[in-house]
C-alpha positions as CSV (number, residue, x, y, z in Angstrom):
1,M,-63.1,4.2,-113.8
2,I,-61.0,6.1,-111.2
3,Q,-63.6,9.1,-111.0
4,L,-66.1,6.5,-110.1
5,F,-64.5,4.7,-107.5
6,M,-63.2,8.1,-105.8
7,T,-67.2,9.5,-105.9
8,I,-68.2,6.1,-104.2
9,Y,-65.0,6.3,-101.6
10,N,-66.3,9.6,-100.8
11,C,-69.9,8.7,-100.6
12,L,-69.0,6.0,-98.3
13,A,-67.0,8.2,-95.9
14,L,-69.4,10.6,-95.5
15,I,-71.9,7.8,-94.4
16,F,-69.7,6.5,-91.9
17,R,-68.9,10.0,-90.7
18,L,-72.5,10.8,-90.1
19,L,-73.1,7.5,-88.5
20,I,-70.3,8.5,-86.1
21,S,-72.0,11.7,-85.2
22,D,-75.4,10.1,-84.9
23,S,-73.7,7.7,-82.3
24,K,-72.0,10.7,-80.4
25,R,-75.0,12.4,-80.2
26,E,-77.2,9.6,-78.9
27,S,-73.9,8.9,-76.4
28,T,-74.2,13.0,-75.1
29,K,-78.0,12.6,-75.1
30,E,-77.9,9.6,-72.6
31,A,-74.9,11.1,-70.6
32,V,-76.9,14.4,-70.6
33,E,-80.4,12.6,-69.3
34,V,-78.4,10.6,-66.6
35,S,-76.7,13.3,-65.2
36,Y,-80.4,14.7,-65.0
37,L,-81.8,12.2,-63.3
38,V,-79.2,12.1,-60.7
39,Y,-79.4,16.0,-60.4
40,R,-83.0,15.5,-59.6
41,S,-83.0,12.6,-57.2
42,S,-80.1,15.1,-55.4
43,L,-82.6,17.6,-55.1
44,V,-85.5,15.0,-53.9
45,F,-82.6,13.5,-51.5
46,A,-82.5,16.6,-49.7
47,M,-86.5,16.3,-48.4
48,E,-85.7,12.8,-47.9
49,Q,-82.8,13.7,-45.6
50,F,-85.3,16.5,-43.8
51,R,-88.2,13.8,-43.1
52,Q,-85.0,10.9,-41.6
53,I,-83.9,13.5,-39.7
54,G,-87.8,14.1,-38.3
55,E,-88.1,10.4,-37.7
56,L,-84.9,10.5,-35.7
57,L,-86.2,12.9,-33.5
58,G,-89.2,10.7,-33.1
59,S,-86.9,8.2,-32.1
60,L,-85.5,9.9,-29.4
61,N,-88.7,11.7,-28.1
62,A,-90.2,8.3,-27.7
63,L,-86.9,7.0,-25.7
64,M,-87.4,10.1,-23.2
65,V,-90.8,8.2,-22.4
66,F,-88.3,6.1,-19.8
67,K,-86.3,9.6,-19.2
68,D,-86.4,8.9,-15.3
69,N,-84.4,5.7,-15.9
70,I,-81.3,7.4,-17.3
71,Q,-78.8,7.2,-14.8
72,I,-75.6,8.2,-16.5
73,N,-75.5,11.5,-17.8
74,R,-79.5,12.2,-17.4
75,R,-79.0,15.8,-17.5
76,Q,-76.8,15.9,-20.3
77,C,-79.3,13.4,-22.9
78,L,-82.2,15.7,-21.5
79,L,-80.4,18.7,-23.1
80,L,-79.4,16.9,-26.1
81,V,-82.8,16.5,-27.2
82,E,-84.0,19.4,-25.7
83,A,-81.5,21.4,-28.4
84,F,-82.3,18.9,-31.2
85,T,-86.3,18.9,-30.9
86,L,-85.3,23.1,-31.2
87,A,-83.0,22.7,-33.9
88,F,-85.9,20.7,-36.3
89,E,-88.8,23.2,-35.2
90,G,-86.6,26.3,-36.0
91,I,-85.4,24.5,-39.5
92,A,-89.1,23.8,-39.8
93,E,-90.7,26.7,-39.5
94,E,-87.8,28.7,-41.8
95,M,-88.7,26.2,-44.5
96,K,-92.1,26.4,-43.8
97,W,-92.2,30.0,-44.6
98,N,-89.1,30.4,-47.2
99,L,-89.3,27.5,-49.7
100,K,-91.9,26.7,-51.5
101,F,-92.7,22.5,-51.2
102,N,-93.1,22.2,-55.5
103,E,-90.1,23.4,-55.9
104,K,-88.9,21.1,-54.1
105,S,-87.0,19.3,-57.3
106,S,-85.6,22.5,-58.8
107,K,-84.5,25.0,-56.4
108,W,-83.1,22.7,-52.9
109,H,-80.2,21.5,-54.8
110,S,-78.0,23.6,-52.3
111,L,-80.3,22.3,-48.6
112,E,-78.9,18.8,-49.8
113,S,-75.3,18.6,-47.9
114,P,-76.2,21.0,-44.6
115,L,-79.1,18.9,-44.3
116,R,-77.3,15.4,-44.6
117,E,-74.2,16.6,-42.2
118,L,-77.5,17.5,-39.4
119,H,-78.2,13.8,-40.1
120,R,-75.7,12.4,-39.0
121,I,-75.0,14.6,-35.8
122,F,-78.9,13.8,-34.9
123,K,-77.6,10.1,-35.5
124,E,-74.6,10.0,-33.7
125,G,-76.5,12.0,-30.6
126,E,-79.1,9.6,-30.8
127,Q,-76.3,6.9,-30.5
128,Y,-75.0,8.6,-27.5
129,I,-78.5,8.9,-25.4
130,R,-79.4,4.7,-26.1
131,Q,-75.3,3.8,-24.5
132,C,-76.2,6.4,-21.7
133,I,-80.1,4.6,-21.3
134,E,-78.8,0.7,-21.4
135,T,-78.2,-0.9,-18.5
136,K,-76.3,-3.8,-19.5
137,D,-72.4,-3.3,-18.1
138,W,-73.7,-0.2,-15.9
139,W,-70.2,-0.1,-14.1
140,A,-68.2,-0.3,-17.3
141,K,-70.5,2.4,-18.9
142,A,-70.6,4.5,-15.5
143,L,-67.0,4.4,-15.7
144,S,-66.4,5.6,-19.4
145,L,-68.9,8.1,-19.3
146,N,-68.7,9.6,-15.8
147,Q,-66.1,12.1,-16.8
148,S,-67.0,12.4,-20.5
149,T,-67.8,15.6,-21.5
150,D,-68.9,14.5,-25.2
151,C,-72.7,15.8,-24.8
152,V,-71.3,19.5,-24.9
153,D,-68.1,19.1,-26.5
154,F,-69.3,17.0,-29.1
155,H,-72.5,16.5,-29.7
156,L,-73.8,20.0,-28.9
157,H,-71.0,21.6,-30.4
158,N,-71.7,20.5,-34.0
159,L,-75.3,20.8,-33.8
160,L,-74.0,24.7,-33.1
161,W,-72.2,25.3,-35.4
162,C,-74.4,23.3,-38.2
163,V,-77.8,24.8,-37.9
164,P,-76.5,28.8,-38.6
165,V,-75.1,26.3,-42.0
166,V,-78.5,25.1,-42.8
167,L,-80.3,28.4,-42.0
168,E,-78.0,30.2,-44.3
169,A,-78.7,27.5,-47.1
170,I,-82.3,27.9,-46.5
171,E,-82.0,31.8,-47.0
172,N,-79.9,31.1,-50.3
173,V,-83.2,28.7,-51.5
174,S,-85.6,31.5,-50.7
175,E,-84.0,34.3,-52.5
176,I,-84.5,32.6,-55.8
177,S,-88.3,30.7,-54.5
178,G,-91.1,31.8,-56.5
179,C,-91.8,34.0,-59.4
180,D,-92.2,37.2,-58.6
181,Q,-89.6,39.4,-59.3
182,E,-90.8,42.2,-57.1
183,A,-91.5,40.0,-54.2
184,I,-87.8,38.0,-54.7
185,H,-86.4,41.2,-54.3
186,K,-88.0,42.2,-51.3
187,K,-87.0,39.1,-49.9
188,R,-83.4,39.7,-50.9
189,V,-83.5,43.1,-49.4
190,M,-85.1,41.8,-45.8
191,L,-82.3,38.8,-45.9
192,A,-79.9,41.2,-46.5
193,K,-80.8,43.4,-43.6
194,K,-80.3,40.8,-41.0
195,Y,-76.2,40.8,-41.6
196,D,-76.0,44.6,-40.9
197,R,-73.7,45.6,-38.5
198,D,-76.2,46.4,-36.0
199,W,-76.7,43.0,-35.2
200,L,-73.2,42.4,-34.6
201,D,-74.0,43.2,-30.7
202,P,-74.3,39.9,-28.8
203,Q,-77.2,41.1,-26.5
204,L,-79.2,42.5,-29.8
205,F,-78.3,39.4,-31.9
206,Q,-79.2,37.0,-28.5
207,H,-82.5,39.3,-28.0
208,K,-83.9,39.0,-32.6
209,F,-82.1,35.2,-33.3
210,G,-81.2,33.6,-29.7
211,E,-83.8,30.9,-29.6
212,R,-83.2,30.4,-33.8
213,Y,-79.6,29.8,-33.1
214,L,-79.7,27.8,-29.6
215,V,-77.5,30.6,-27.9
216,S,-80.6,32.1,-25.7
217,K,-79.4,32.8,-22.3
218,D,-81.3,29.5,-20.8
219,M,-79.5,27.1,-23.3
220,R,-75.9,28.8,-22.7
221,S,-76.7,28.5,-18.7
222,K,-77.4,24.4,-19.3
223,L,-74.7,23.8,-21.3
224,D,-72.5,25.7,-18.5
225,S,-74.3,23.5,-15.2
226,V,-75.2,20.2,-16.6
227,W,-72.2,18.2,-16.6
228,K,-71.8,19.0,-12.9
229,E,-75.5,18.3,-12.1
230,D,-74.9,14.9,-13.8
231,Q,-72.0,14.0,-11.7
232,W,-74.1,15.0,-8.4
233,I,-76.8,12.7,-9.8
234,L,-74.3,9.7,-10.1
235,S,-72.9,10.2,-6.9
236,E,-76.5,9.8,-5.7
237,I,-76.9,6.7,-7.4
238,V,-73.6,5.1,-6.8
239,T,-73.7,5.7,-3.0
240,A,-76.9,3.5,-3.1
241,K,-74.8,0.8,-4.4
242,P,-72.9,-0.9,-1.9
243,E,-71.8,-4.2,-3.5
244,N,-69.1,-2.7,-5.5
245,Q,-67.2,-0.6,-3.5
246,P,-63.9,-0.3,-4.9
247,L,-65.3,1.1,-8.2
248,A,-67.7,3.2,-6.6
249,E,-64.5,5.0,-5.1
250,V,-63.1,5.4,-8.8
251,L,-66.1,7.2,-9.9
252,L,-66.7,9.1,-6.8
253,A,-63.0,10.3,-6.7
254,P,-62.0,13.4,-8.0
255,K,-61.0,14.6,-11.1
256,G,-57.3,13.6,-11.4
257,K,-56.7,12.1,-8.0
258,V,-54.0,9.0,-8.5
259,L,-56.4,5.8,-6.8
260,P,-54.5,2.3,-6.1
261,S,-53.6,0.3,-9.1
262,S,-54.9,-2.3,-6.6
263,I,-58.7,-1.5,-7.8
264,L,-57.7,-2.3,-11.6
265,I,-55.1,-5.2,-11.0
266,G,-57.5,-7.0,-8.3
267,S,-60.4,-6.9,-10.7
268,K,-61.4,-10.5,-11.2
269,D,-62.0,-9.8,-15.1
270,Y,-58.6,-8.1,-15.4
271,Q,-56.6,-9.6,-18.3
272,V,-53.7,-8.5,-20.0
273,R,-53.3,-8.9,-23.6
274,R,-49.9,-8.2,-25.6
275,R,-47.6,-5.4,-24.4
276,L,-47.0,-2.4,-26.8
277,G,-44.3,-0.5,-28.2
278,N,-40.5,-0.7,-28.0
279,G,-39.9,-0.3,-24.2
280,G,-42.7,-2.5,-23.3
281,H,-44.8,0.0,-20.4
282,Y,-48.0,0.3,-22.6
283,K,-50.3,-2.8,-22.1
284,E,-53.7,-3.9,-24.1
285,I,-55.9,-4.9,-21.7
286,Q,-59.0,-6.5,-21.0
287,W,-61.3,-5.0,-18.0
288,M,-65.0,-4.8,-17.4
289,G,-65.7,-6.5,-21.3
290,R,-64.1,-3.6,-22.6
291,A,-60.6,-3.2,-24.6
292,L,-58.5,-0.3,-22.8
293,L,-55.0,1.0,-23.2
294,L,-53.1,0.5,-20.0
295,D,-49.4,3.2,-19.3
296,T,-47.9,1.2,-16.7
297,Y,-46.0,4.1,-15.7
298,S,-48.5,6.5,-15.0
299,L,-51.5,3.9,-14.6
300,T,-53.9,6.4,-16.8
301,L,-56.2,4.0,-19.4
302,N,-57.3,4.6,-22.6
303,S,-60.2,3.3,-24.4
């Protein structure tokens, strides 16, 4: 009787272990399938990111139909669109010659993050240009954007460091693109020569890769001059707007010049919201539809 009981017990234990094993295998299989689907979607997403970057560039080109209407930082906006166009065309050319479209779901994984970052930079640049071209609250925007160097120091700076990252990611994918091992080996040798010590010479690098990496002599010259050109253009526009002389004086004043506080305090829409800090010499104010922080000791404003 005891022997029969032990036999039944062992059979039930074996069945129970088999059921648990099957359950674990099913769970593992489902987890693998989900991970694979996520992986494939991320690979396809790289191509989707590139398409969205193209859409943003198309939107900017549509805005440039009205480029003559840009009164604030016009030259900087035009340079930003030019740089975006050169970057997109250069990356598209590299993808065309180095990648295979039918491998986008299997070998493009390393492109996802660089293209996502590039898309963010294009998006921020588009918002900056829209802000400059919008004519509503013109004086407030002129005051806030007049001395700003965000176009060169932020938007173009971000683009200049992101483009090499994207190009390097394309090179990494191209090294495993295709099935012909001999062709893959030749491509790796060719790409390796790009990083020879000879190309460390700035003049050689600029001659060979200047256009692709946005460091051509023409681009560097524009980076140095566009801000000053916009200052001159704005001075011409402000001079032709005599209806707001105090604000015109602020816009035309040299950078760093101390101006009378009456320009701010005497404004009709100047309003103190609250005092900040222990000493109370910081104030949150409302002026020309914008919330600003005023240091009452130095009378400096920060947005």
